[in-house]
C-alpha positions in Angstrom: -6.0 62.1 214.4 -3.2 60.5 212.2 -4.4 57.6 210.0 -1.6 55.5 207.6 -3.7 53.4 205.1 -1.2 50.5 203.9 -1.5 48.0 200.9 1.2 46.0 199.1 2.2 48.5 196.2 0.7 51.9 197.5 -0.5 52.1 193.9 -4.3 52.3 194.2 -6.2 51.2 197.3 -4.2 53.1 200.1 -4.0 56.3 197.6 -7.7 56.4 197.3 -8.0 55.9 201.1 -5.8 58.8 201.7 -7.4 61.1 199.3 -11.1 60.1 200.4 -10.1 60.8 204.4 -8.4 64.0 203.7 -11.5 65.3 201.5 -14.0 64.3 203.8 -12.7 64.6 207.3 -9.6 67.0 207.0 -8.5 68.8 209.4 -9.8 66.1 212.2 -8.1 63.2 210.4 -4.8 63.6 208.5 -4.4 60.5 206.4 -1.2 59.3 204.6 -0.7 56.1 202.6 2.1 53.8 202.0 3.1 50.4 200.9 5.2 47.3 202.1 6.8 46.9 198.5 5.7 50.2 196.7 5.4 50.4 193.1 6.9 53.8 192.9 4.1 55.3 190.5 0.4 55.6 191.3 -1.6 53.7 189.1 -3.1 55.8 186.1 -6.7 54.6 186.6 -6.2 55.7 190.1 -5.3 59.1 189.2 -8.0 59.3 186.4 -10.6 58.4 188.7 -9.7 60.7 191.8 -9.4 63.7 189.4 -12.8 63.0 187.9 -14.1 63.2 191.4 -12.6 66.5 192.5 -9.9 64.9 194.7 -6.6 67.0 194.7 -3.9 64.4 193.2 -1.0 66.7 193.7 0.6 65.4 196.7 -0.3 61.6 195.9 2.6 59.6 195.3 3.8 55.7 195.7 5.9 55.5 199.2 7.3 53.0 201.6 5.9 52.8 204.9 9.5 53.1 205.7 9.2 56.8 204.9 7.0 57.0 207.8 9.0 55.8 210.6 8.8 58.9 212.7 5.3 59.9 211.8 3.6 57.6 214.8 -0.1 57.1 213.2 -3.0 56.8 215.7 -4.6 54.3 213.4 -3.1 51.8 210.5 -5.7 50.6 208.4 -4.2 47.6 205.8 -6.0 47.1 202.5 -5.6 43.8 200.6 -7.4 41.2 199.4 -6.7 37.7 200.8 -9.4 36.0 199.2 -7.5 36.6 196.2 -4.3 35.2 197.5 -2.7 38.5 198.3 -0.4 38.9 201.4 -1.4 41.5 203.7 1.2 43.7 205.0 2.1 43.8 208.6 2.6 47.1 210.8 4.7 46.8 213.9 4.1 49.8 216.0 1.8 51.3 218.8 -1.2 51.9 216.9 -4.5 50.8 216.5 -4.7 48.1 213.7 -7.6 47.7 211.4 -7.9 45.5 208.1 -10.1 46.2 205.4 -10.2 43.1 202.9 -10.9 44.8 199.8 -10.3 43.8 196.3 -8.1 45.8 194.0 -10.1 48.1 191.6 -7.2 48.3 189.2 -7.7 44.6 188.7 -11.2 45.0 187.7 -11.4 48.2 185.6 -13.0 51.7 185.9 -16.5 50.8 187.0 -15.0 49.1 190.1 -13.3 52.4 191.2 -17.0 53.6 192.1 -17.6 50.8 194.2 -14.6 51.2 196.2 -15.0 55.0 197.0 -18.3 54.2 198.1 -17.0 51.6 200.5 -14.3 53.6 201.8 -16.7 56.4 202.4 -19.2 54.5 204.5 
């Protein structure tokens, strides 16, 4: 199964989701992440957090969902926090679409990364 995780900037939430899915569910699930307006770099606290917990960060990068036009995911998960006034990206394609309204841990500090991981893993 192929999963595409999308957030606006592809710098934190969707990157963490990609790393978690690929660690706990590979090879059954192949996860990728993207953004509707990618920042171009992964947030430094995201990389620090993932490395501290033994995740492979070598292939993680901030990229546009346009890069996956030919990838055809089975599931698309959008991650944003509408309660914080964020505009959630909308994916148009023939995939099951799921939305997880989660706050951006990079805005809250290092402790919030632990909570975010637990949420994704469950």
